[in-house]
N, C-alpha and C positions, 0 to 999 in steps of 0.2 A: 245477596250479598259479594260482593264482589273480593276478591283476595286481592291482596299485593304483591304483584309479580315484579317489583326492582329487585336487581340484584347490586349487594354490596360489591364494595370497590373490593376485586379480587376474587370472586366470588361465582365460580360457573354457573351456568343454567341449570344443569340437572343437580346439582345442589342444594338441599333446603335448608330455608334462610335461619342464620343462630337465634335460639334462645338464650336469653342472660349474656353472662359473661362466653367472648369470645376465645375459643382455645388456643394456647401457645404455639407457633411455629416455631421448631426447630432447626436449626441450621444444618447441612448437607453434611452427615460423614465426613469426618477426614482421614487418610491413610496412618495406619497405627506406625508411631513412631518408636526408634528405640531409647532408653533414656542415655546411652551412650553414646554420645553427638558424632563420634568418627566413626559408627556403624554407617555403612550402604558403600557401594559399588566402588566410590572414587573417594580416595584418602588422600590431600595434598599436601607434600612437606613443609607449606608453611605450619596446615591443621598439626600438623604432626609434632615440631616443634614448640608448639603453642601447649597441645597437649601435654609434653614432658616438662615445660617450665611449671603449669598448672600441678602437676600432680607430685614433682618437688615443692613447690610451696605450699600445698596441702600436709607432703609428710611433714614439711619441717612446723607447721602449724600445731599437728599433731606429738611433734615430738617435745613441744614447749620447751626449748632450748634456754635456758639463762642467759640472761644480756651481758655484754662484755662490760667490766668496770673501768676505771682510771687505771688501775695498775695493768690491767690485762694490753689496755692500749702501748705506756710505756714498755711492755715487754715486748713489744710488736713493732715499736718504734725501734728497739735497740736491737733487735734481728735485721730489720730492714736494714737501717741506716750504716748497721755493722757488715753486712752482704755487701751493698752495693760499693762501699767503698773499696774494702779486699781485691771487690772484681774489678774496681777500676784499677787497682793498684797491680793486679794478676797480668791485665790486659799492657799494662805500661811495661812491666818488665818482660812481656814476650817480645814486644814491638824494639825494646832495648836490646835483650838477649838470643834474638832471631839467628841460627846459624846462617852461611852462605847456601845457597841453593844446592844439592844433592848430597850436602854435609849433615851427620845429624848432630846431636847437642851433647856438648859434655856433661859427664856423668853429673857432677858439681852443679852444675846450671841446672839440668833437668830435675835436680834435688831441690833444688830452690825453688823453681816454679810450684812444685809439688807441694813444699812447704806452704806456699803461699793459700794455694788451694786449699788446705785443711784448715791453714789459720780463718778462713772465711766460714766455719762448722765451729773451731775451739773457741776462738774468739769474743764474737755474741754470744756464744754457749758459757764463757765464764763469766761476765757481765751480768749475762741473765739470773744464773743461779748467786752471784753475788748481790743483786738486787733484791732477789724471794730470800733469803736471808735475813738482810739487812733492814727491810719492812715488812716482816714476818707476813708473806704475801699468802701460806697456806694456813694461816691462824684467826686470819682478821680479815673482817667484810662479810659480806654474803659470799653464797658459792656463784663463781661465773662460767662462762665458758672454755675458757681455758685449765681453768683449776686442776679438772684432773688429769689434763696432759702435763703438766707440770709438777703434781703430786708422783705422777709416775717415773719422771725424770730426774726429780732432784732426791725427792725422803724415801720414794717407794712403799712398800704397804708394809702394815701391823705385822708386829712379830710373836706374839703370844700363840693364837691357833696354827700359824704357819708351821712353827717349830713343832707341835706334836702332830700334824700332817705328814712332812717330812721324815719323822721320826718312824711311824707307823710304815709309812711307804718302805721307808729302806728295810726294815723289818721284816715286811714281806716278801721283799725279793731277797735278799741273804737265805730265809728259809726257803724260798723256793731252787735256790741255787745248791743249797745242802742238800736237796733229794735226789739232785742227780747222781747218778752210779758213774762208779769208776772210767764204763768203757764210753760212757755220754761226755764225761770230762773231755776224755782222751779223744774223741772226734769232735769237742768242741773248739780245743786246743790247736789241733789239727786247721780246722777252719778258720780261726782267728789269725794263724800263722800264712796260711796263704792268701787269705785277705789282704791281710798287711803285705806280705812280699809281692804279691801281685800288683795291688794297686799302686804300691809306691816306686816298685821296680820300672812298672809302665809310665809311671809319673816324670821320675828322676829322666829315662829316656829321651821324653816329648820334651823335658825343658831345655836338653842339651841341644836337642833338632831344632826346636823352635828357634832360640837366641844364638846359635851357630851355623845354622847351612840356609841354602838359596831354595827359597820355591820359585816353583816354573809353572805358568799358566796355558792354557790350549795352545796360545801361538806363540810359545818358546821364550816370552818376556820371564826376567829372575828376578828376583826381590828379594830382601832379606828383612825381615820384620826387627822393629829397635824398640817399642816404647813396650818396657817391663811393664808399667802401674797398670796397663789394660788387661795384661795376663792374669794380675791379681785381682783387680773387677772380676773378673770372668769365674775365676776358682769363687771368689768369696760370694758373689751372687746366686750360686748354684748351693753349697754349701749351707747359704740361708734357707734357702727354698728347703732345703730335706729336713735340716733341723726342722724348722715351722712344722713342717707333716708328721712328723717322729712325733714333736710335742703334742700333735691334733689327735692322733692315733693311739698315746701312750699315754696313761694316766702320769700326771707329776706333779709333786707338790705346790702349795700356791708360791709364787716368785714375788719378792720382798727386797730385792734390793735395787735403788736406787739405777736407774738406766745410764746415767752420764759416768759412774765407774765403768761400765764396759769400755767408755772411750779410750780410758788409758793402755791399757793390754790392747786393744784393736788398732790403736795406731802404733805401738811396738812391733804386733804381729803384720801391719802393713809394711811397715819400715824394713824389718826383717826380710819378709817375701821379697821387696821390692830389690834389695841389695844381695839377695839368693841368686835371682834373674840376671841383676846388671850384673855381678861376678864373672857371668860367665862369657860376657863379653871379653875380657881381661886375662879368665885364668882356665885351666880346665877343669873338666865336672870333677874329676879324683882328688883334685887338690881342694874342690871346694865341698866334698864329702867328708873328706880329712879334716878337714876346719871344723866341721858339725860333729864331728866326735871328737872335737878337742876343745868345743863349746864348754866342758865339766869345768873350764879354767875360770873364762867368764862368769860361769852359775853361780862358783861358789865365791869370788868377790862379789855380786848382785846379792847372794843372800846377807854375806856380811855387811852390805850396806841397807838395803831392803827391809829384812827381819829380823838382822842381828845372829845369825844362826851361827854354832858352832861345827867343826868339821875332826871327825877324827883324824888319826896319823895316817892308817894307808890310803885316804881321800888324796892327801898335798904326796904321798907317793905316787899313786897314779897320773898327779896333776903333773907332776915333772917327766914320769916317764912319756905321757903325750907330747908332752913339749921335746923332749928328746926325739921322738920317733917324727914327728912333726918337722923338725929342721931337715933331719936325713932325707926325709921323703924329697923337701923340697932344694934339696943339694942336688939328688939324683933326678929330679922332674928335667927328663928333655922338652918339654911345653915350656915350661920356666926359662930355660936356657937359649930358648927362640926367642922369646921375647923381648922387648925392650925394657929397660930400666922404669920408664915414666909406667907402662902397662902394666909388669908385674906392682910397681906402689900403689897406683891406683886400686889392683885388685885386691891386694893384701889390705888397702883401708877399708875396701867396700865389706872385706870378712870378717875386719874387725867390728865394724857396722852391724855387720848382721848377728855376729855372737854376742853381742851386748845387747843388742832389745829384744833378742831370743831368751836369752837370760833372764830379762824384767821382763819378758810376757809369761814365762812360767810359775814365776816368784810371784807377779802379780795375780794370778789366776790363782794359784795357792791361796793367798791370803784372800779373796774372796771368798773360796768355799770353803775355809775356814771360818769365816763369820758370818755368811750369809745362806749357806747350807742350801746350795742350789745344784741342781743336777747338770750331768754335763751337758746335757743337750739342752738346757737352757744357757748354760754359757756359751755353746758354739751357738746357738741364735743372739744371744747379746752380743759377743763379740763380732759377730760378721755382720750385724744391723749396721753398727756404726763403718764398718769398713767399708762396704756396701754404698754407704752413705759420703764417708771421705772421697773415696779414689774417686766415685761418678761426679762430683760436685768439680772434683781436681780435673778430670777428665773435659769434662763439658768447659772449663774457664778455658783450658789448653786447645780446644778444637780436635783433641785426640779420638774422641771418637767416633767423628765424621772419617779422618783419615783411618783409623783401625779396620771400621765397618768396612770401608772402601776395600781395603787391602784383602779382607777376607771373600768378601766378594769375589775381587779378580781372582784370586789362587784358592779353589774349591779347596786342596789339600790341607790348607792353616788351618782353613773354618773347620774340619774334621780333626784336625789334631788339637784345637782347644776345646773341643767337644769333649774328646775322651781325656783331655789332660783334665778339665773341671772335673766329671766323673770320677777319674782317680781320685784326685784331690780331695774330693767330699766324700766319698765312699771311703776313703782309707781316713777320717777323722771319725767318722761313724764305727768302725775296726780298733781305732785308736782308745774311745770311749769304752767300747764292750770289752774289749782287752783288760783294760786294768779295773773294770769294776767284775768282773767274773776271775780273773788270776792274778790281781793285783801288778804293781810298777816291776818287782825283779821280771816275771815274765815277757810283759811289755817290752820291757829295754835287752833282753834276752835278744828275742825275735826281730828288733830293730837292729841291732848291731850286727846279726845277721845280716841283714837286708842291707845295712853299709857296705859291706865286704862284695856281696854281690852285686850292688852297685858300681863299685869301683870297677871288677873283675867285667861285667857288664861294656860298661863305658870303655874301658882298653880294649875289649875286642869289637865293637861296632863302628867306633871312630877311631881305632889305630892311635892312641896314647901311648908313643913307646916310655920305658920305663926302663933307668938304670938301675942295678942290682943295691945300689944304695936306699932308694927309693922305695925297692919290694922290701927289704931289712925295716924301714920305716915305716912301712905298714905293716907290715907283722907286732912290730912293737905298739903300738897305736891301738889296735886291737888287742891283743896279750893284754893290755893295761885295763883296756874298757872291761874285758871278761875278768881279771883281778877284780874290779872294782865293784862288779857283779856278785861275784863270790863270796869277797870279803863284807861286802853289805848284809848277803844272805847270813853269814855266821854270825854275824853281830847280832842280827835281830833274832834269832835263836837261842843265843845264848841269855840277851833280855829273857825272852820268855822262859825260858828255860827258871834264871834267877828268884821271877814272878810268881811261877807257879809254885817256887820252894818255900818263898817267903809266906804266901798265903795259908799255905800245910803248917 
């Protein structure tokens, strides 16, 4: 019987015929592919951009952020409309107040432009806070995307647990400070005094140098820097970064103050610093330093207004002596005699503004410390946060960022001076807080008074300020009054402690 030798389609002659169900034919193996679709020798920029977008989308999906509610859109609308309107107002004001080419803007007009820039933050912020309080935004409705941020700025954190944490932290730091020996305390005091004198003496020298001297570039071109607000921003941005660094590496109590409350003393701090730089265009540095020494008078007046404080009789005597000494110094200051009446009057008005704003800053910060028990570094971070925000917005509106950076790129020495100025300002703030926390305000005031004397002498030597004998007598009266204030306040404090201890017995 002959066998069937026919072949099936796709079957070779040497293959035996299939019996039953034919086997499944598997496709040829493909090369292994990574699950990461960007792997491979070539990664195009388009693929990289798409991968970034997909990664951001997946991250947002995993975070499961709550959606915006209607009140959030109202808040965003208030901020957007207010910012746009005030930006247009700033642009219009700049076009109307622009000085002729080659001339700088008068200080009062420059101050007006700065105020419009600050209003870009303050005006929308005021209406947002008013809306949040009126509608009970934080207490009503479901949680939304903006609610944590609004709570941080408007209401702050809860207080019960935080106060216990703050008390325990301060107690631990106090016990650690008491464990130091006399030698260690002496070395620490010398370190604080050297840090304060070195930081602020260098800062004062660079402050006068930047605002009063001409810089020379590599081609021999001369230029003078005139914008005080940019120097304020440079100082504040480094101080803010330094405060954040200290907060991250050193344990702090939980923060409970609403952030918007820092904006008041931040604004006054910006204005006092701006007046301090701007005054050097019209008065000498020794005059400015002695005006700082005389700020005890506006501080007392502001204390009456803000906190309704009562002062001792010796404090009024000190204020009177400082006034007499200041008059004597101004009468014998040759720089003041050389200047025109308009220049002297402008410098006098700016110095009054400096003392008033600085007095408000210290009093407001004292109220915040009393009410919210934050640490000095938290205060430093909060104040400098708003300082950076306010000055950066104003500088961008006026276009000063570009011109200042262009000046900095042309005059390399100016860039170096700005960097050292910022380092001295930021490190000086840290020395202030550390000295007060370890040795108290009396030791700090003594060190800073000595620093003021040193700054006046250094300025007269380096910048050749001629002083008549009457001016030297005025300087002596002012600093004698300051040391008298320190001595009397210390004696009064010791007397109260003795009476209190006797009453307990």
